[in-house]
N, C-alpha and C positions, 0 to 999 in steps of 0.2 A: 504494500500500500504506500502510495506517495505521500510525503508530508505536505503541509500547506505551501511551504516555500518552493518545494519541487514542482507542485502543480502550477504555481504562479510563474515559475521560471520557464515552463514549457508552453506558456500561453502565447498566442499570436496577437500582438497588440497593433492597433491602428495608430498611425501618426496623429498626435493630438490636434494639430492644426486642421487636418483633414476631417477628423471626427467632429470638431467644433463647427466647421463649415457645413458639412453634409447632414449632420444630425440635429444641430441646433441653429443653423443659419447665422452663426457668428462670423463676420468678416475677418479675414486673416490679420488685418491691421489692428483689430481689437483684441487680439490674443497675444499674450507675452509668453513665449515658450521657455521652459526650463528643461532643455534637452528635447528629445523627440516625443516623450510620452507624458509630460506634465506641462501645465501652463496656468497662468493667471488670466482672469477675465477683466478687461478694462472697466473701471467704474463709470466712465463716461458712456460706454455702450450700455451698461445696465441701466443707467439713468434714462436712456432713450426708449426703454421698454415700458415706461411708466403707464402708458395708456393701454397696454395689452391686458386682457382679462387674466385673472389668476387661475391656475389649475387647482385640482383637489389635493388637499394635504392629508397624508396618511401618517399617523404617529405610531412608532414602534416602541413598546415598552415591555416589561416582563414581570415575572414573579420576583420575590426577594432572592437575590443572588445566592448561590451555594458553591462549594468547592467542586461540585459535579459539573457545573457549567450549564448555561441555558442557550447560548448561541444567538443572542439578540442581534448583533451586527451581521452575522451570517444570514439570519432570517431576513433582515432588512435588504441585503444585497440580493438574496434569492428571490424575494418578492418583486423587486424592480426588474430583474431578468425575466421573471415569469410574465409580468405585465407587458413587457415588450414582445415576448414570444407570442402572446395572444392578440397582438395587433394594437396595443395601446402605446402612447408616447409617454414614457416615464423616466424620471431621473432619481437617483439616490443621493441623499444629502447627509453627510456624516461629519463627525468630529475628527480632528487629527490626533494620532496617538502620541502619548508622552513617552519620552525615553526612559523615564523612571520605571513604569510597569514593563516596558519592553525588555529592559535588562534586569528587572526584579523578579516578580512572581508570575506575571501574566504571559510574557512573550509578545509576539506580534499582535496587532489589533486592527487588521484590515479584512476581517471576515475569516472564513475557513473552508476547507474542502474545495468544492467547485462553485462556491458562492463567495468570491473575493473581489476586492478592488485592487487594481494593479497600476504601476509597478509596485509590488508589495514591499520589496526591500527599501525602495526610496521613501515610500509613504511612512514606513516605520522608523527610518533612520534619517533625520534632518529634514526630509521632504523639500519644501521650497524656502526653508529658513524662517518661517513665521514665528516659531517658538523662540528662536534665537533673538529675533527682533524684539519680541515681548520681554524677554529677560533683560536685554540691553536697555530698553526704555524704563523698565522697573528699576534696575540697578543704577541708571543715570540719576533718577530722582533720589535714591538712597545716598549716592555719592554727593549730590548737591546739598542734601541736608547737613551732612557732616562738614562739608566745606563752608556752608553758611555759618554754622556755629563757630568754626575755627576762625573765621574772619569777622567776628564781632557780634553776631547773633542779634541783629537789630529788632527782629520780631520777638525776641525773648522766648524762643522755643525752650520748653522744659525738657531737659535731657531724660528725665524720669518718665516722661509721658509721650515719647516718640513711638508711634504704632507702625511706622513703615519700615519693614525689615528688608532683607535681600532675598533673591531667588536664584535657583539653578534647576535645570531640567534633568535631575538625577536624584535617586534616593540616597540620602547620606545622613544617617541619624546623628552623626557627630557634629553637624552644623545647626541642629535645632536651636541650641542656646549657646551663644558665644559672647566674648567681650572684644570690642573693637577700640582702636585708638590708643593701644599700649605703645610704649617706647619713647615717651617724652613729649614735650610741647609741640615738636615739629609734626607729630602724627595725629594731632587733634586731641579731643577730650575723650578719655575712656568712658565707655558706657556699655550697657548690656544690649545685645542685638541677637539676630538669628536669621536662619534661612528657611523659606518655604520652597516647595517644588513649584515650577513655573505655572502649572495648571491651577494652582491655588492663588496666583497673583490677581489682584484687582484689575490690573491692566488687561489680563486675559479676559476677564468678565466684561470689561468695558468694550474691548474690541469686538466681542461677540454680541453685544447689545446695541452698539452704535448703528445708526441708520445710514450714516455717510461720513465723509472726512471731517466736515465742520462739527458734526455732533461728537465724533471721536475726540477732537481737540477740546471741545467744551467740557466733556465728561472728565477728561484727564485733568483739566484745570480745577475741577471740583473735588478731586481726591483730597481727603483729610489725612495729613501725615502725622498729626499729633496735636498736642495742646500747648498753648503759651503758658507762662508762669501765672497768668491770671485766668487760666482755664478757658481761653478762647480757642476755637479750632483754627489750625493753620492749614492752608490749602496749597496744592502744587502751583496754582496760579500766582499765589503770593510769593512763591519761591522762583517765579519766572521759569518754570521747568516744562510746562505743558507744550510749548511750541517745539522745543527740541525733541521731546518725547514723541510728538506727532510726526516729526521728520523721520525718526527711526521706524515708525510704523506705516509710513506712506505706502509701501508696497505690501506689507503684511495684511493690510485691510482688504486687499483684493482677493476674491475667492479663487480657490484652486480647482482646476478641471483635470480629472483623470478618467479612467474607464473601468468597467467590470471585466471579468474574464470573458464575458460574452459580448464585449465591445459596446456596452451601453454607457451613456454619460454618467459620471459621478462627480459631484461637487463636494470637496472635503475642505473644511475651513474652521479653524479655531478648535479649542478643546478645554473649556473650563472644567475644573474638578466638579464632580456631581454631588459632593458634600458641601464644600466651602462656597461653591457657586452654583450656577443653575444647570450645568452639565449637559449642554447641547451645542450644536454647531451655531455659527453666527446668524444673526438676523439677516444680514446682507446676503449670505449664501442661500438661506431658505427663500427669501423674496426673489432672488435671481432665478432659482429653480422653478418657482411658481409661475414666472413669466415665460420660461423657456420650455415648459412641458405641460401636458394635461394632467399628469399625476406625479406627485412628489412624495417619496417615502423618506422620512427622517426619523431620527432616533433620540430618545431621552435617556439620560444616564441612569444606571442601576435599575431598581424596580419601580413600579408605578406609584409607590408611596413616596419615593424621593424624586426620581427623575421626572416622571410625568407631572407630579404636583408642581415642581419648580418650572417645568416647561410652560404650564398653564398660568400659574400665579405670578411668575416673573416674566418669562419671555413673551407670552401672549399678551399679558397686561400692558407691557411696555411697547409692543410692536403692533398690536392689533391683529396678529395671526390667529386663526381658528382652525384646528384640525377637524376633518370631516368624519374620521373614524380612528379608533385606537386598536392596534393589533397587540395582543398580550401574548408574549412568548413563554412557553413552559416546556419542560421535559418530564418524562416519567421518572427519570433518575433523580432530578432535583426535587420533585414532589415527594418521592419516597424519603429523601434526606430530610425534608421538612416534617415528615411523619415520624422521624426518629431512627431511620435506618442508618447503619454505619456506612461510611464512604466505601469501604472495600466490599460491601455486600450489595451495592446498587445495581449490579448486572444480573442479579437473581430476582425472579418474580417474587413479589411481596405485596399482596393485595391489601392486607390490613394496614401496613405502613403507608401505602399509596393513598388509601382512603383517608387516613389521618392527615396526611400532608396536603390533601386537596383543599383544606381549610385556608391555606395561604393563598391559593389561587382564587378561591371564592371571595376572600376579603378584597383582593385587588379588583376583581370583576365588579363588586359592589361599589367600590370607590370610583371606578371609571364611569359607570353608568349613572350612579345616584349623586355623586359629589362633583364630578367633572362634567356630567351631562353629555357624554360621548357614546355613540354606538360602539360595541365591543365585539371583536372576533378573537378567539383563542387559537393561536398557531402552536400545534404540538410539534416541536422540532424532533424528528424521528431519530432514534438510535437503534443500532442493530439488535440490541438485547431486549428491546421492548417486546412484550408478549401481547397476543390478541386479547387475552383476558384483562390485562392492565389497561389497554386502550379502550376496551368496551366499558370498563368500570368508570373511566374518566368521562366518556361520552354520556353515560347514564347520569352521572352526577351533574354535569353541565346542562343536560337537557332539562333538569329541574329548574334551572335558572333561565331557560330559553336563550342560551348563549351558544352560537355556533362554534364548533371545534373542528379544525381541519388538520389532518396529519400531513406534514410537509417534509419532503425528502430532498431538499435543496442542497444539503451538504454533500450528498453522494451523487446527485443527478443534476445539480445546477438549476437553472430556471425551469426546466422541464418538470423537476420534482416539486415545484411550488405552483404549478398552474392551477390546481384546485383551490389553493389558498387565494391566489389572485382573483379568481372568478367569484369566490365568496366575499372577498373584500369589496369588489365592484358591486355585487348585489346589495350588500348592506349600505353602501354609499347611496345607491339609487333608491332604496326603499325605506331607509331609516334616517331622517334628517337629524343632524347634530344640534344640540341645544347647549353649547358649551357655557359653563358658568364657573366663576371663581369659588374657591373654598371660603374666602372671607371678603369683606368689603373694604374699599379704599379707606373709608372713614373710621374703621375699627382701630382701636389702639394697638400698639405692638404686642402687648400682652394678650389682647383678645385674638389677634391674628395667630399667634403661636398656639393659643388654647384651641382655636378652631381646627388647625392642622392636627394637633395631638389627639383630640377627641374624635374628630370625624374620620381622619385618614389612618392614624396609628392605632385606634382602638383604646387609647389611654383614658384614664378617669379624670385627668387634669394635668396641670403643669405646676412646677415649683421652682423657686430660685431663692438664693440668700439675699440678705439686705443690700449688699453691694451691687449685685446684678439688678435687683429691682430699681435701685437708685439710678443705675446706668440707663435702663430702659426709660425711666421717667425723664431723665435728662435729655435723651434723644427725642422723646416725645415733645418736650418743652421747646427744643431747638428747631422744631418743624420737620424732623425726620420721621415722625410717626406715620406720615402718608406713604412711606415706602413699604413694599412687601417684605416679608421675612423669609430668610433662607436658613432653614433648619439643618445644621450639620450634625449628623449622627451616623451610627453604623448602618451600612446598607444591608446587613445580613439578617436583620430582624425588624419587626414593627416596633420593638422596644429599643432601649439604648444598650441592651446586653446582646452582643453578637451570638451568644450561645443559645439564646431562646428562639427556637424555630417555630414554624407553623404560623398561627394567628393569635398571639397573646392579647389579652384584654385586661383592663383594670389597672395597668401599670401607670406610674406617674412619670412624665417627662420632665427631667430636671435640667434647667438652663444654667450652665456653670460659667459661661463667658459670653460677652457681647462684643461684636466688632462692627463698626460702621463702614460700609462700602458706598461712600457718598457719590463717587463717579459712576459706579454701576447702578446706583439707586436701589439698593436693598440693604437690609440689616441682617447680619449673620448671627445666628444663635447657636453657640457651641453646646452640644449635649452629649454626655458620655465621653469616652476616651477616643477622641478624634484627633488624628495627627495631620498637620498640613505639610510636614516633611516626613514621608515614609522612610523606613529602613529597608535594607536588603534582607532576604531570607538566608538561612544557612547555606543553601545551594541556590544561588540566583540563576535566572535564565541566561545571564551572560556567560555562564560556564559552558553552555552548549553552542554559543555563537562563535563562528570562525570564518575565515576566508580561505578557499582552496587555492591550489597552485595556479588556477586559471583566473583568479580574481573574483570568483563567485562567492557570495555570502551563503553560508550554510548554518543550520541549527536555529534559524529565526522562526520558531514555532512550527 
């Protein structure tokens, strides 16, 4: 059996300029190639499409992630290939992978099997340099802060209350908490600092929520880097940093065009962390795809309790986007894990564990239909060890909820294996109008917004916070930031804040332990449980298998 990278390396790719011209009608002078198979699309050209009608937006999400894997990205790519196979004009719209997970636990992140976006190695390793540009813009601001303090600190920035750290696109636990400015007066003032991974940077979130270049610059200027000695917020605009930061991001804001294994267009752009930020590709990319195709399949990070909620309450609220249907990805293996099965036993039939684990899927289905107001289709990503009895049990349970379930074999068969899923998604779009609504109202307080997500989406009985956190929330409310949506950062593995609690727990309390303002991205981050914004590497990281052979080909990348 070929690995994902071997399948990708044997693919026949079309030159990207040719694909853009013939499939999307984009003139050659509006495409900026990065080699033969990658390109950026001109913002001026995308602006010229404003009067075109939008296509239909299909949102892909999933059950709560497990070590067994669900294959959300693979299903997203497979569905687009299937839609094109049955005569529809469809584009896939994805996030860019972070090098942290690529070299850490996850490996490659461009789909899998015969449902991938290519060139797979390029997409996973550097791509068009967007993440590097984001890191540089972020770290420029960090350097300017320390330089400003060194040269007099006219704004009276309080060194104890600087909230803007540094970033790099690699997992490195040793950099989470550091001290900078050591070595004497020439090196500045010593203070506590730290690194986050690039996908956790507010600059990343801003790039992915900005509607155009002027909006990007304005949002960068609104970044709050810390407080003055009299507790007033200090912004990047006051530091005169946002213009130079925008210059570094001038090309990064343009969406990237690549293709699937079946030579269908794929736009891949941006990649905010699905915990600390909203976890989906850029607004510019999604809007571009909607102008260029009749159907756009995009993906929300992690499960439907985290990714889809943030997609709707943050991305849709700020952009005006509205999905027409949500496809919820599940696997028999993952559901058995949620039912209490051990990881090593997931390939064996286990109907009792499967039935217990279906509660996780049912909670997500309920959230999608009743709290997000979207029609729902469940895509069962097929594995070879799935038995007829297990699939029949799952169908019976979902029939009770009147939710269609389609077995999809795109990993093994590509678009051909997802044709039934494509037809069902089209049927639901045509027969069941979406009535998308937010989980909370704009006018609710930050506390009420967090409480709404916790009780409605997570099944919690309520929320809690200590006196300091409550005071922070009230302070942000008083400063006018209460109108922002909340971005709840918690484990993706459970509806609770404990990653070990599987299934669909209820009655737990969501404790908010930290508050972070993302004024440029226009949301308030609520840290719950043990969430890290700079991951560490596992005992045996994925990098141990990645190499280059004597012919210069990359091997071992998933």
